[in-house]
N, C-alpha and C positions, 0 to 999 in steps of 0.2 A: 478345754473340754469340757466344762460344765455347760459352756453356751449348744455346744455337741448336741451332750445328752439329753439337753432340753427339748432339741430341735428333734431327736430320734426318737423322743417319746410323745412328739405331737404327732410325726410322720408313724409311727406305729396305731397311735390312735384312727388316723385319719383311716387308712389301709384296712385296720379292724373293721370299723361301723362302716364299710364300704365294699370289703367282701372281696379286698383289691391286693395283686401281688407286684412288686416293684423288680423290673428285670433292665439290667443297665449294660451296654455294652465296655468295652475296657476305656474306649476314648474318652468317653466324657467327666465331666470336673468330679474329681479324686472324695470330695464331701457326698457325691449322688453313690457311688460307687460305696463308699461305705456304708449310706445308708440300706443298700440295695441289700446287703451283705448281711448285717445286723438284725433287717426286718425280717431274714428268711427267704429273702429274693436270691438273684443271681448277678454278677458281674463274668461277662463272658464274651467269646467271640460270637457272629452273627448265627451260626450254623448250632452253636447250643442256646443262644436264647432261643430258638424256635423250639427247639426239643424240651428245654423245660418248659416253655409256658405252652407246650402243648400238654404235657403231662398234669396243670396244676388245679386242683377243684376249686379255686376265687370263678366267682365269677366276671370281676373284671381284671385285665393287666394294664401297667402302668409299663410303656417303653420308655426306657430314658436312650435315646441314641437319635436315627434319622427316619423320614417317611416312609420307606423302603423296609424296616423294620416292623415298625408298624402294622404294615399292612399284609407284609409275610404272618405277622398275629393274626390277624384279623382271618386272611384265607385258611389256616390252619386251624383256627379256634370260631367257627363263626358263631355260636350259641352263646362266646364271651364279649366282652364290652370293649373295647382296645382304645389307650389313649396313649397321643405323645405327650411330651414335654411343649413342644413347640411344632408347629403343622408348615411351619416354614421351612423348619429343619431339611433341608436334601442332602443330592449328593453329585458331583459331579461326574461320577461314571452313571449314574441314572438321569441326570439333564444331559449326557452326550451320545444315548440310545434312543431317540423317539421311537413311539410305537408304527405310525405309519410308514415312515424312513422304512424303519429293520423290517416291516412288514414286506414291503415292495422287495428288496434285498432278498428275502429267505425265499420270496415267490422263485427268484433266477434261480431257483439250488434246490429245483423239491425233494432230488436225491439226497439232499445230505440234511445226517440230523441237527435239531436248533439246538446247541443248549448255553445257559444264558449264567452269566455271576448275578448273586443274591443280590449283587447290589445295580435293581432295576424297577421300574414301576411291574405292579401289579399287572400291567395291559401287555408289557411286554413279555414277563414270565406266561403268559397267557396263549403267547404265539410260541413258546417252548416247548422241546420233548424231558429236554433234562433242566435242573434247576442245581448248582452248585457252589460252594464259597471255597475260597484258596486252600480249606485246610483237607476237602476232598475234589479237587477240579483235576491235579494229574491222576488219581488214581480211578476214577471217573473214564479222563480221556482214552486212560490203557486198558478199558473195559471194553468200553466204544471200540475202537479200534481193535482188540482181537477177536470183533463182532463184525469184522472189517467194513465197520461205516465210517461214511468223510462227515466232516465236521462243518457247521457254521459254530463259532463263537464272538459273543458277545458280553459287553464291551468294554475290558482293559485288552487294550493291544498288547501291552507288557507281560501281564500275566498269560497272555493268549501266547506269545511268542515263546515265554520261558517253558509253557507246556510244549509246545510243537520242539523245543529243544532237550526237551528230556524223553519226549515219546516218539517223533519222529511222525506224530498223526497230520494227516492230511486236514488242515484245516485252514479254514476262510475267516479273516478276524476282521471284526468292526473295528473303526479306529476311534476308542475310548480311551481316556485314561483319568486316574486320580489325580487333583490338582497339589494336594501331598507329598505321596512317593515320588509324581513323577518331574520334582524340584530336587532330589539328590543326587549329589554332583559327586562322579567318579573322580576328580580331578583332586579335589579337596577331599574327598573320601581317602585319598590314598595320602596325604598332606597328613590327616589327622592321625592314619593308622601306622604311622612313622613314628608317631611320637609315643605308642601306648601297647606296652605289653597286652593285645587281647585278641578277643575274637570279635569280628563282625556279626551283625543280627540281623537279615533286608529280609522286608515283606515283598514278595514275588509279583508286586504291582508295581515296584520301581525299575528304573530303565535297565538298558541289558548291560550294561557296562559299570555299574553298581552294583546288580546280581553278582557278576563275575567276580567282584569283592568281597564277596561272603562266604564265611563258612559254614552258615547255616541257612539257605532259604525257608520262611514258612511263614503260614499263617497266625493270627495272633497268638491263637493257642500254642502252635508249634516254639515261636519264638521264645516263650514264656518257661515252656518246659526246655528250650536250650540252657538259658540262663540257670536252670537250677541244677541242669545234669552236668553240663562241663565245667571242667575243673578253674578253668579260669576266671581270674576274681575281676575284669576288666571287662567290658562290653563296648562296642560303637553300635545303638541300634538306629538302624533304617526304619520305623516306623510311627505313626502317629504319637507323642511324644506322651499322651494321653496314658498309655500303658506302663507308665514307669511309676506310677503308683502302685498297680500290682506287684512288678518286679520289684519294688523295695521291699514291699510288704513279704513277700514269700521271702526272699535272700538279702536281708537289710544289712550283710558287710559285703557285699559286690558293689561295684560301682556301673555307672549306667551312663552314654556319653551318648547322646545326639547325633546322629549323623548330620552332618553340613548340607544345607539345602542354599546357602549364599554361595560367591563365585562365578566366573566367566559362564554366562547364560542364564545366571539367574533372573526371576522376575519379583522375588523378595529378599529379604538378608533372615529369614528364619519364618520357613512355613510351614513346621514340624507339628502343626495342629491343623485337624477341619475347623473350618470357622463354623459350619453348622454344627457340630458335635461341640461346639462351643455356646452354641444358642440352649444348650440343656443346662440350665440356671436352678440353684435351690427354691426363687422364685416364683419359679416357672414348675417345679414339681409342688409347691405347696398351692399354685392356683390352680394346677390340674385337678389336685387333690379334692379340694376344696369348693371349687364352682364345673369340676365333673367338663371342663374343655377341652378343646384337642380332638372331641374324639375320631377315631378311622373308620371309614364305612370304603367298603369295595362293592362294584358292580356286583349283583348277584353272577351275570352271564360269564362275567370276566373271572370273577373267583373259585367257580366252577369249571372252569379251562384250564386254572393257574396253580390248580391244588394237587393233580397229576404231578406232573413233573415237578414240585415242592414235598410231595408223597415219598417221590421217587431220592431224592435228594436224603429226606430223616433215614428213610429205609436204607439205603445203601451206606448212608455212615453208621447206622448201627450195627449191621453185618458186617463190617470189616474194621479191624486196625488201624490205624496209621500210626507213622514211624516220623520223627525228624530225620530232615532229609540234610545230611552231613555232605560238605562236597568234597 
């Protein structure tokens, strides 16, 4: 504890001296999550990270997450300096949706509204009519469908199919997936469920057969709320295990179990943590604060085009209330 408190005071000093605020995602190292909260920052999902950063008075934002989160912060805060902890920390969904290929795809269907997941590059967001996170994706598609819109969705095919199943929307799905959530295995999950009197919490980036076994399907924030509100004391959780720190902090009397990624068809024995989120280390944080490394820049033309769908995302989230979806 003494070592943490000393490090915390050092980081507080760096932040104060540089007029900066630290924003962290639920999936990064728990020490960085603690520091973000203990210095007046936030630990949240990508939507709340964007909303929080947009409201801060500081001239610099330090984003502990992956590159697209830093780009989003820069687009929404063009006058602020934005830094990430490691400029090589990317996202498999971002990587799976190449700008040029996606643009060609969209041009084939000019009558469709283009909705992209937040886990995409600034260039892909600039093509879109809407940007969404998992916490508002279903509600946005319900809204667009009520307006008679047909939709192109990118890049997560599992989240896209989940939305189609929930809404009946006419959606063309881009073929992309998260390397963490895609690894959850339904057969192994069934075996684990049989061992526990538990609820199953699943992120909708997971395969459909895993989603079918869930008691609650939702974003990271919605999963956290479910762990607090549901009476069960045991939960199997199918999302990045970085979220366990926040869960155990909020409800220390409950048991949280990693959903299985091993089993038939697995490419690894334990894939429940994003390797790029894992690149956010205390050493990287200190270097970013001390040396001002890994500043994020977004081309001005791209940023202007991407701003509109991002502002729609933030405005939509602020004007609607979202409930945990219990199956």
